VOPAGU-2260 file (C-alpha; in pm, 1 decimal, decimal comma):
REM VOPAGU-2260
SITE   aa  ch    i         X         Y         Z
SITE  GLN   A    0   -2983,9    2056,2    -231,9
SITE  VAL   A    1   -3159,8    2018,3     100,3
SITE  GLN   A    2   -3050,2    2258,0     371,8
SITE  LEU   A    3   -3154,9    2214,5     733,8
SITE  VAL   A    4   -3076,7    2469,7    1003,8
SITE  GLU   A    5   -3155,6    2390,0    1366,8
SITE  SER   A    6   -3204,9    2643,3    1642,8
SITE  GLY   A    7   -3351,5    2667,2    1989,7
SITE  GLY   A    8   -3107,6    2463,6    2193,4
SITE  GLY   A    9   -2975,6    2578,8    2527,1
SITE  LEU   A   10   -2942,0    2510,2    2896,1
SITE  VAL   A   11   -3251,1    2422,1    3098,5
SITE  GLN   A   12   -3320,2    2273,4    3439,8
SITE  ALA   A   13   -3468,5    1929,3    3477,6
SITE  GLY   A   14   -3844,6    1943,7    3439,5
SITE  GLY   A   15   -3824,7    2240,9    3207,8
SITE  SER   A   16   -3911,6    2281,0    2840,3
SITE  LEU   A   17   -3743,7    2380,5    2516,1
SITE  ARG   A   18   -3863,8    2405,9    2158,4
SITE  LEU   A   19   -3623,5    2322,9    1879,2
SITE  SER   A   20   -3676,4    2450,2    1526,4
SITE  CYS   A   21   -3548,6    2317,1    1195,4
SITE  ALA   A   22   -3576,9    2553,5     900,5
SITE  ALA   A   23   -3573,0    2358,6     574,7
SITE  SER   A   24   -3494,4    2485,2     224,8
SITE  GLY   A   25   -3376,2    2372,4    -115,5
SITE  ARG   A   26   -3658,6    2137,3    -205,8
SITE  THR   A   27   -4032,3    2098,0    -201,8
SITE  PHE   A   28   -4082,3    1899,2     115,4
SITE  ALA   A   29   -4437,7    1779,5      63,4
SITE  SER   A   30   -4324,3    1418,2      13,8
SITE  TYR   A   31   -4048,1    1418,8     271,3
SITE  THR   A   32   -4021,5    1261,3     612,5
SITE  MET   A   33   -3853,6    1489,3     864,5
SITE  GLY   A   34   -3682,9    1361,0    1176,0
SITE  TRP   A   35   -3499,7    1454,9    1491,8
SITE  PHE   A   36   -3207,2    1253,7    1622,6
SITE  ARG   A   37   -2975,1    1316,8    1914,9
SITE  GLN   A   38   -2623,9    1223,4    2013,0
SITE  ALA   A   39   -2491,6    1234,1    2366,7
SITE  PRO   A   40   -2116,8    1237,1    2440,1
SITE  GLY   A   41   -1966,8     894,2    2387,4
SITE  LYS   A   42   -2290,3     749,8    2250,9
SITE  GLU   A   43   -2428,1     670,5    1910,8
SITE  ARG   A   44   -2674,0     901,2    1739,6
SITE  GLU   A   45   -3027,1     784,9    1819,5
SITE  PHE   A   46   -3373,1     844,7    1683,7
SITE  VAL   A   47   -3602,0    1083,1    1870,5
SITE  ALA   A   48   -3904,2    1162,3    1654,1
SITE  ALA   A   49   -4018,7    1187,2    1293,3
SITE  ILE   A   50   -4308,0    1329,8    1097,1
SITE  LYS   A   51   -4432,7    1275,8     744,4
SITE  TRP   A   52   -4477,7    1618,2     590,5
SITE  SER   A   53   -4785,1    1509,0     399,0
SITE  GLY   A   54   -5052,8    1399,7     642,2
SITE  GLY   A   55   -4850,0    1469,7     954,3
SITE  ARG   A   56   -4814,0    1112,7    1081,6
SITE  THR   A   57   -4571,1    1108,7    1370,9
SITE  TYR   A   58   -4329,4     856,7    1518,7
SITE  TYR   A   59   -4151,0     865,5    1854,6
SITE  SER   A   60   -3888,0     671,0    2038,7
SITE  ASP   A   61   -4006,6     512,6    2362,5
SITE  SER   A   62   -3771,2     734,0    2562,6
SITE  VAL   A   63   -3948,0    1057,2    2462,6
SITE  LYS   A   64   -4303,6     943,2    2396,7
SITE  GLY   A   65   -4546,8    1150,9    2598,3
SITE  ARG   A   66   -4288,7    1425,0    2667,5
SITE  PHE   A   67   -4182,1    1542,3    2320,7
SITE  THR   A   68   -4400,5    1653,5    2030,9
SITE  ILE   A   69   -4289,6    1689,6    1670,8
SITE  SER   A   70   -4482,6    1918,6    1436,1
SITE  ARG   A   71   -4438,1    2109,1    1112,9
SITE  ASP   A   72   -4544,0    2444,1     972,5
SITE  SER   A   73   -4585,6    2424,0     596,6
SITE  ALA   A   74   -4601,3    2801,4     552,5
SITE  LYS   A   75   -4267,8    2848,9     730,2
SITE  ILE   A   76   -4119,1    2521,0     601,8
SITE  THR   A   77   -4009,2    2451,7     955,6
SITE  VAL   A   78   -4020,5    2145,0    1176,7
SITE  TYR   A   79   -4042,7    2179,4    1552,2
SITE  LEU   A   80   -3960,2    1957,2    1846,6
SITE  GLN   A   81   -4138,4    2063,4    2163,5
SITE  MET   A   82   -3959,6    1906,4    2457,6
SITE  ASN   A   83   -4132,9    1902,1    2795,1
SITE  SER   A   84   -4045,3    1743,2    3128,4
SITE  LEU   A   85   -3681,0    1739,6    3029,3
SITE  LYS   A   86   -3441,0    1506,2    3207,8
SITE  PRO   A   87   -3062,6    1518,0    3242,1
SITE  GLU   A   88   -3045,5    1212,4    3015,5
SITE  ASP   A   89   -3197,5    1421,8    2735,3
SITE  THR   A   90   -2870,2    1616,7    2720,6
SITE  ALA   A   91   -2730,0    1578,8    2369,6
SITE  VAL   A   92   -2671,1    1748,3    2038,7
SITE  TYR   A   93   -3000,7    1736,7    1852,9
SITE  TYR   A   94   -2996,1    1696,3    1475,5
SITE  CYS   A   95   -3268,5    1758,3    1220,5
SITE  ALA   A   96   -3287,1    1515,1     928,8
SITE  ALA   A   97   -3485,5    1477,1     608,7
SITE  ASP   A   98   -3546,4    1204,7     354,8
SITE  LEU   A   99   -3760,6    1171,5      47,0
SITE  TYR   A  100   -3788,0     792,8      45,4
SITE  TYR   A  101   -3812,0     690,7     409,7
SITE  SER   A  102   -4146,6     521,1     468,4
SITE  GLY   A  103   -4169,6     576,2     843,5
SITE  SER   A  104   -4145,3     369,2    1161,1
SITE  ASN   A  105   -4074,8     409,7    1530,8
SITE  ASN   A  106   -3717,0     289,7    1499,0
SITE  PRO   A  107   -3534,3     438,4    1202,2
SITE  SER   A  108   -3158,4     434,5    1171,7
SITE  ILE   A  109   -2939,2     726,0    1072,8
SITE  GLY   A  110   -2896,0     557,2     733,8
SITE  ASP   A  111   -3264,7     607,6     661,5
SITE  PHE   A  112   -3215,3     984,8     631,9
SITE  ALA   A  113   -3008,0    1143,9     355,4
SITE  SER   A  114   -2989,9    1506,5     469,2
SITE  TRP   A  115   -2877,3    1644,9     805,1
SITE  GLY   A  116   -2844,7    1974,4     983,0
SITE  GLN   A  117   -2544,5    2086,1    1184,5
SITE  GLY   A  118   -2704,1    2019,3    1524,4
SITE  THR   A  119   -2799,4    2223,0    1828,1
SITE  GLN   A  120   -2686,9    2155,5    2184,6
SITE  VAL   A  121   -2942,7    2081,6    2455,4
SITE  THR   A  122   -2816,8    2060,9    2811,7
SITE  VAL   A  123   -3045,8    1964,2    3099,1
SITE  SER   A  124   -2911,7    2028,6    3446,5
SITE  SER   A  125   -3021,7    1829,2    3749,2
């Protein structure tokens, strides 16, 4: 059973940076695609970024491209989301996700990922 545990959320001023971590366990993740989604109050959960564990190909939503960077550390079995130049509209609960069969694109839906973490809150003040 896949387990995903996010950490690193918090309160930051606009223009600041945060790095989220997602510690993964329960499987061999070499063939997985890992993703980050976010959900703001009153809004649907939306795609942020994804990375294929093997090869490291990355995908980003247009809203974060150039500001956020997704990466993974195979030794630590951890996926990171480096968030720079944060804006108040980035405020949301950020969720880590994983899927064995997702092929990858810049616009996945939540249904493309089978496993989810519990989320971590990111709040950006203006």
